[in-house]
N, C-alpha and C positions, 0 to 999 in steps of 0.2 A: 675456669678450671683448666689447668694445663696438663692434659693427659700425657703429653709428650715427655714430661719429666718423670713419669712413673712407668714402671713395668707392670703389665697385667699378668697375674699368675693364676693358673688353674688350681683348684683347691681340693683335690682328693688328698686324703691323709695317709701316712704310713700306717700299716697294720700293727701298731704297737700300743700298749697301754700308755696313757698320758697322766702325768702328775702335775697338778696346778697348785702353785704355792701362792697363798694370799688372794687378793681380789680387791676391786674397787667398785663402789656402788654409790656414786654421788650423782645428784641430779635434782631437778625441780619437778613439781607436780603441777600440770596446767589447771587453770580455773580457779585457783585460790587467790583471795585478796585479803589485805590486812587492814581492818578498820582502825580509825584514829582512836587513840586512848583518851579517856576523860582527862581534863587538865589537871585535876588534883589526885587522880587515882594512878597507882603503879600496877600495871597489868602486864602479864606475860604475853608475848606475841602469840596469837592463835596459830594452831597447826593448819597447814593448807587443807582445804576440803578434799576428802578422798573421792576420786572419780569412780564411784561405785558402779555407775552404769557402764563405763568403758571397761572396767575390770570384768564385769559380767560378760560383756561381749567377747573379750579375749578368752575367757574361760570356755564359752560356748564354741568359739572357733577352734580352739585347741582340742576340745573334746570331740569335735566333728572330724577334724583333719588328721590328727595324730595317728589314728589306727591305719591310715593309708600310707604312712611313711615307713620305709624300711632301711635297714643298714645292709650294704652290699660289701662283702669281703672277698678279695682275691688273695692269692698267695703273697702279694707284696703290698697291697694298699687297701684302704677302705673308703667308702663314700656312701652316698644316700641315693634313694630311689623313691618313686611314687607308684603305688598300685594303680594300674591303668584300667584293668577290667577284671571280671570274675574268672577269666580263663588263665589268670596267673601272669599276665604280661606286666612287666615293670619298666617304667620310663626312667632313664637316667642319662648321665653325660657319657660321651664316648671316652673321655679321658679317665673316667672312673673304671670302666671295664678294661681299658688299655688293650693289651694283646691277649688277654685271658678269654677263655670260652666257657669255663666252669666257675661257679660262684656259690657262696653261702649267703643266704638272705635271712635276715632276722627282723621281725616286726618291731617297730619302735615301742610298742606296748608290751613286748616280751614274748616268750615262747621259745620253742626249740628252733634251731636254724633249719632252713629248708634248702635243698639243692636246687640250683638253677643253671640254665644254659643260655648262651648267647643266641639271639635270633638274628640280629644284624646291628652293625655299628655304622654310623655316618660321621666320620671324623671332620669333614669340612664344616659341618654345623654343630659339632660336639654333642651329638645326641646318639642314643642307643636304646635298644629294647632287649631285655632278657626275659626269660620265662621260667617260673618256678615249677617244679614237678608236682608239688602238692598245693593246689589252689584253694583248698578248703578254708572257709572262714575269712577270706580276703575281703577287704572293704575298699572298693575303687574310689578314688578321689573324684570330686566334681571340678571340671575345668571351666574357667570363665573366659571371657574375651579380653585379651590384652589390648585390643584396639580401642576399648572403651575406657582405659585407664586415664587418670588425670594426675598431674604433678601435685603432690601434697597429700595424696591418699595414704592412710595408715596401712601398713602391711606387716605381716609376720613371716619370718623365715624359719622353716622347720627342717631339721636334719640331724646329723650325728657328728657334730664337730669334734675332732680329736678322739672319736670313739665314744663320746658321751651321748648315748642313745636318746632320741626323742627330745633334743634340746630346742628351745624356741627363743628367738630374738625379735625385737620390735623396732620399726623405723617407719620411714615414709618413702614414697616414690619421689626421688630427688630430681630425676630428669627422664625424658623419653627420647627414643630415636638415636641413641648412641651407636657408634660403630667401634668395636673393640676387638683386639686380637690377643689371644692368650699365648702361653708358652707352648713349645713343641712337647709332645708327650708320646708315650709308647702306644703303638697301634695306629699312629697317624701324625700329621704335621700340626702346625699351629692353626687353630680354628679362628676364623674371623666371623663375628656375630653382628648381623645388621639389626637395627631397631632394638638394641639391647635396652633393658630397663635398668636405670641406675637407682640404687637404693641405699639408704643410710642404715638399714637393718644390718647388724654385724654378721659377716660371712667369714667363716674360719675353715681351715683344712678339715675335710670330712663333710662339709655342707654341700659339696658339689652333688648335683642330681636330686637334691631335695626339693622342697616346695616353697615358693613365695606366694602367700595367700592374702586375699583381701578380707575385710571384716564381715563378709557374707559367707566366708568359708570356702571360697572358690580359688583354685590354683590359677594364678595369673602369670607365673614365671618359674623358671628353673634356675636357682642360684648356681653360678658357674665360675665367675671370675672375681678376684679381689685385686684392687690396685695396690702396687707395692712400690714404695720409695726406695731406691737402691741404697740410700744412706740411712734410712730410719726404719726399714722393714714395712710390714703391712700398714697401709694408710687406713686409719679407722673411719668407718662410715662411708666407705667408697667401694661398693660392690656392684656387680652386674649380673643380670639374669636374662636368660633366653626367654622371649615372650611366649606365652602359652599358645598363641595362634600359630606360631612357627612350630613349636614342639608337638602339638597335636596333629598338625598336617604331616610331619615326618613320621610320627608314631603310627598313624593310620596307614601310611604307605608301607612301612616295614611289616606291620601285622598282616596286611592284605597280600602283599607281593613278596615278602621276604627280603626286600631291599627297597631303597629309595629309587623311584622311577622318574620323578620330576623334582629336581632341586629348586626350580624357580630362580636359579642364580646364573649369572652370566659368566662366560669364560672366553678368553682369547683363542684357546686351542693351542697352548704352548706349555712346555715344562721349563721352569726357570729357576735361577738361583741369583743371589745378590752379587753384583760385580763391584769391585773395589779398585781404587787407584793405587799408585805406588806407595802411598802412605797408609794404606789400609782403610781409607774412608769410602763408604758406599757411594757409588755414582749412578747406579741404575740396576736394571734387572736383566741379567744375561740369559738369552734364550738357548736352552740346551737341546731341545727338540721341538718339532712342529707337527701337529696332528694333520695328516694328509687330508686335504679337502676342507679343513676348518677355516674359520674366518681369517686367522693370521696367515695361513698358507695362501689363501686366495688373494690376500692383500700384499703378498710379496715379502713377508717377514721370514727370515731364515735363521738356522742355528748360527750362533756367533754374533748376531745382532744384540744390541743392548737397548732395552726400552727405557727411556728417560722421562717421558711424560705421557699422560692420557688426558685428552681434552684440556690441555694446559696445566694439569696438576702434576707436579713432579712425583716420580716413583723411584726414589733412591734405593728402596729395598723391596724384597718379595712381599713383606707384610704391608708396605705402603701400596703396592700394586693391588693386593687383595682387598684393602680397604676402599680403593677406588672402584673396583669391579663389583663389590658386594652391593653397591648402590644402583647398579645397572640391571637390566633385564635381558634375557635372550632375545635376539632380534634387534636390539638397539645398535646404533652406529657409534663408533668411537674413533676419534682422531688420535692416532698413536705416533708419537715422535720416537724414532729409533736412531741409534748411532751404529753405523756399519763398521765392520772390522777394519776398514781403511781410514776410519776417523771421520768420515763425512756423515752428515745428519740428513734425514728425510722424514716427512710426515705422510702417513698412509691412513686410509679409512678402513676400519675393520668392522664387519657385521658380526656382533658377538653371538657365540653359540651358547649351549647350556652346559653348566658345570657338571661333570659326571659325578655320580654318587661316591665313587671310590677315590 
């Protein structure tokens, strides 16, 4: 799969009613076989066997999890969220809340909207916690360990795509350990997600912040990104979710401290932007400022330098730099190749610091 040919798009939806014309529902049912017909008898091909047991499991999972799914509406957009606890905390994506601090929350199972406020947003990881004022009758979801996932597991995505509350789609875990970067959004820059879960379960605008669940009814991911082909639009069956292990760690920190106190993510200690050549082609990451006393500062990186490689990996854009760093940990050493303002190049060793929450 060539992710480089696709753009990854965050999937909060505009807060408008959607009209869907037509639809397609073609597919095959697993498990059915067609017996050979008798030589002299003309028989109709038998219908594939109905997977009654699997259908029953789907029904049980949906019945268990759907009461924990909410629709979050801001003044400009809508998305999904998951009831995290009985105190009214709702886990969602940072790009769903955007720059808003007040929200309307509606349960996927119906009922009157409830007012909610922002607790804290963590744009670098595209996660946020909001809290409803009225926490009565909320059903917290059960979170599983994403570290235990296997490629090929059946999963369901639950959310509110295009405002259709409580929608459910089905697919499998297509791959694990992806590193993906979404679009820039209000309230923060483009988030880079490490160890993302790739799934074939359809993810559409409005699914952001909802639940990716396994067949035991445990939330194992937060649907966040959909791959988009610039020429053909959304790429079907190519979505990405934040792993539950990451999401619950960030949620616990926000609920306990009111903010993220340990991102577990590495940083150079610089603010950067993409540098381009005379033809507009990206050539590296221009350093705009350097944090005093940080790893880059101690290694001699200065404003005006252009970072072109880290540990031999080219970093032509700020997104490429983020994708390299997200795989490192604070305290790691990285060999950074920089181009100085006078055109000379040098390589320095940087002890990586921790990425701030903001």
